[in-house]
C-alpha positions in Angstrom: -10.7 15.9 73.1 -8.8 15.5 69.7 -10.3 17.5 66.5 -10.3 15.4 63.5 -10.2 17.3 60.5 -13.0 16.2 57.8 -11.2 14.7 54.3 -13.3 15.9 51.1 -12.4 14.2 48.1 -12.4 16.7 45.3 -13.8 14.8 41.7 -10.9 15.0 38.8 -12.8 17.0 36.3 -11.9 15.2 32.5 -10.8 17.6 30.1 -13.7 18.0 27.4 -13.8 17.0 24.0 -13.2 19.5 21.6 -11.1 21.7 23.9 -7.6 20.6 23.6 -6.2 22.4 26.6 -2.6 22.4 25.4 -2.8 18.6 24.7 -3.7 16.4 21.7 -7.2 14.8 21.4 -7.8 11.7 20.1 -10.2 11.4 16.9 -13.7 12.6 17.8 -15.9 9.3 18.4 -18.5 10.3 15.9 -15.9 9.9 13.0 -17.7 10.0 9.6 -17.7 6.8 7.4 -19.6 6.9 4.0 -20.1 4.3 1.6 -23.3 5.2 -0.2 -23.0 7.0 -3.8 -24.2 10.5 -3.9 -23.6 13.9 -2.1 -23.7 13.9 1.8 -23.7 17.2 4.1 -21.1 16.8 7.0 -21.1 19.0 10.2 -17.6 19.8 11.6 -18.6 19.4 15.9 -17.9 21.8 18.1 -14.5 22.5 19.6 -12.7 20.7 16.3 -10.6 22.7 14.0 -9.0 19.9 11.3 -10.7 17.3 9.5 -8.1 14.2 8.3 -10.0 13.1 5.3 -9.4 10.0 3.2 -11.1 9.4 -0.1 -11.7 6.2 -2.5 -12.6 7.0 -5.8 -15.3 4.5 -7.4 -14.3 1.3 -9.9 -15.6 1.1 -13.8 -17.6 -1.6 -14.8 -16.2 -4.6 -17.0 -16.8 -5.3 -20.7 -19.8 -6.9 -22.0 -19.1 -10.1 -24.4 -19.5 -9.8 -28.4 -21.4 -12.0 -30.3 -20.1 -11.1 -33.7 -16.4 -11.6 -32.6 -15.1 -15.4 -31.8 -13.8 -15.2 -28.5 -15.5 -12.0 -27.7 -15.2 -11.8 -23.7 -15.1 -8.6 -21.9 -12.0 -6.8 -19.9 -12.0 -5.9 -16.5 -12.9 -2.6 -14.9 -10.3 -0.3 -13.0 -10.0 0.4 -9.4 -10.5 3.6 -7.7 -7.7 6.2 -6.7 -7.0 6.7 -2.9 -6.4 10.3 -1.2 -5.8 11.7 2.2 -5.3 15.4 3.6 -5.6 17.3 6.6 -7.5 20.4 6.2 -8.4 22.8 8.5 -12.0 23.4 9.2 -14.7 25.9 11.3 -16.4 24.4 13.7 -20.0 23.9 13.1 -19.5 24.6 9.7 -20.9 22.3 7.4 -18.9 20.5 4.5 -19.8 18.0 1.2 -18.7 14.6 0.8 -19.5 13.4 -2.8 -19.2 9.5 -3.1 -18.7 8.2 -6.5 -21.0 5.8 -8.0 -19.6 2.7 -9.1 -19.6 2.2 -12.9 -22.0 0.3 -14.8 -21.3 -3.0 -16.6 -20.6 -2.7 -20.4 -23.7 -4.5 -22.4 -23.2 -7.2 -24.7 -24.5 -8.5 -28.3 -23.8 -8.0 -31.8 -21.8 -4.8 -30.8 -20.5 -5.1 -27.0 -19.6 -2.1 -25.1 -17.1 -1.4 -22.5 -18.1 -0.8 -19.1 -18.7 2.9 -17.8 -16.2 4.8 -15.5 -16.2 5.0 -11.7 -17.1 8.2 -10.6 -14.8 10.3 -8.4 -15.1 11.1 -4.8 -14.7 14.5 -3.6 -14.5 16.8 -0.6 -16.1 20.1 -1.4 -16.0 19.9 -5.1 -12.2 20.2 -6.0 -10.5 20.9 -2.8 -10.0 17.0 -2.3 -10.4 14.4 -5.2 -10.1 10.8 -5.8 -10.4 9.6 -9.0 -12.4 6.6 -10.5 -11.8 4.1 -12.5 -11.7 4.9 -16.3 -13.5 2.8 -18.9 -11.7 0.7 -21.1 -11.0 1.6 -24.8 -13.2 -1.1 -26.1 -15.2 -4.2 -24.5 -11.9 -6.3 -24.7 -9.5 -3.7 -23.1 -9.2 -3.5 -19.2 -10.2 -0.1 -17.8 -7.1 1.9 -16.1 -7.4 2.1 -12.7 -8.2 5.8 -10.8 -5.2 7.8 -11.5 -3.1 9.8 -8.5 -1.7 12.1 -10.8 -5.2 13.2 -11.9 -6.1 13.4 -8.1 -5.7 15.8 -5.3 -4.9 15.6 -2.0 -1.3 15.2 0.4 -1.2 11.3 0.1 -2.3 9.6 -3.4 -2.3 6.0 -4.8 -3.4 4.9 -8.1 -5.8 2.1 -8.1 -4.9 -0.9 -9.8 -6.2 -1.6 -13.9 -8.3 -4.5 -15.0 -7.1 -7.3 -17.1 -7.8 -7.3 -21.0 -9.5 -10.4 -22.3 -7.5 -12.6 -23.6 -7.7 -15.7 -26.6 -8.9 -18.9 -25.1 -12.2 -17.4 -24.1 -10.7 -16.0 -21.2 -12.5 -12.5 -19.7 -10.5 -9.9 -17.2 -10.7 -9.3 -13.8 -11.1 -6.0 -12.1 -8.5 -4.4 -10.6 -8.4 -3.5 -6.8 -8.8 0.2 -5.5 -6.1 1.7 -3.7 -5.3 1.5 0.2 -4.0 4.2 2.6 -0.2 2.7 2.1 -0.5 1.1 -1.2 -1.3 1.6 -4.7 -4.2 -0.6 -6.2 -3.3 -4.3 -7.4 -3.6 -4.5 -11.6 -5.3 -7.8 -12.4 -3.4 -10.2 -14.7 -6.3 -12.8 -15.9 -9.6 -13.6 -15.0 -9.5 -13.4 -11.3 -10.1 -10.3 -9.7 -7.1 -8.4 -7.9 -6.8 -8.7 -4.2 -6.7 -5.1 -2.9 -4.0 -4.0 -0.3 -5.0 -3.3 3.4 -7.9 -0.7 3.1 -8.9 -1.1 -0.3 -11.4 -2.8 -2.4 -11.2 -6.6 -4.0 -11.7 -6.3 -8.1 -14.6 -8.7 -9.3 -13.8 -12.1 -11.3 -14.2 -12.3 -15.1 -16.5 -14.9 -15.5 -20.1 -16.3 -16.5 -21.7 -14.3 -14.7 -19.0 -11.8 -13.7 -18.9 -10.4 -10.4 -19.1 -7.1 -9.2 -16.0 -5.1 -7.6 -16.4 -4.9 -3.8 -16.2 -1.8 -1.9 -14.2 0.6 -1.5 -13.7 1.1 -5.6 -13.0 -2.1 -6.8 -13.5 -2.8 -10.6 -16.1 -5.0 -12.1 -15.1 -8.3 -13.7 -15.5 -8.8 -17.6 -18.2 -10.8 -18.9 -17.2 -14.5 -20.0 -20.0 -15.9 -22.1 -20.1 -15.7 -25.8 -24.0 -15.2 -25.0 -23.5 -11.3 -25.1 -24.3 -10.6 -22.1 -23.0 -7.7 -20.0 -20.0 -7.2 -17.6 -20.1 -6.5 -13.8 -20.3 -3.2 -12.2 -17.8 -1.6 -10.4 -18.0 -0.5 -6.4 -19.0 2.8 -5.4 -15.9 4.8 -3.7 -15.6 5.7 0.0 -15.1 8.6 2.4 -14.2 8.6 5.8 -13.3 12.0 8.3 -11.7 12.0 11.6 -12.0 15.0 13.8 -9.1 16.6 15.1 -8.5 19.3 17.7 
């Protein structure tokens, strides 16, 4: 009588996430993406020892219009800077991301005001910083985009600057925020600047003006002689990919 050996299938065991086993793992599927202004605690998953952090600063607001000045339209707000760094982390430790708030549009009237500056977006306060767009020097001046030179990170990109208001009742469009590969776009007229991939568009200078787009687009300047406010800049953004 022939004896037929029994064949036993041995199941394949997948390498668990968080344990590299000598190989590079893909980013953790629970990667973080935050766009709401304010402070956010972030816990490192078990088994991960590095974090790739990308931050966008917030956009500044557009200027209001001035009723005491003929042709007193508002300038556009500046877009936020972009930064990226990969940092060492301890599994199960907690870090803090603060998403910068978009700057409010400047008020209009007999004495118009520039829009407010956009807030900085940060990882652990000062470790990684993406600067927000600056306020205009006056209501007609475009806000300067967030500066790479004032930001902190391995990769840094400038935000785009808002356009100045021009004669002929032309308000300024908002500058865009930067993207991971390219600096933000500067606005040249009342049309909001179109952002590079990954950035946020600037808002249009108009009556009424439009707000900047997330992440970090600058707000449009006010385009009416009635003394109305400029549009707000957009909040910043933060993303984290966990790496083994």
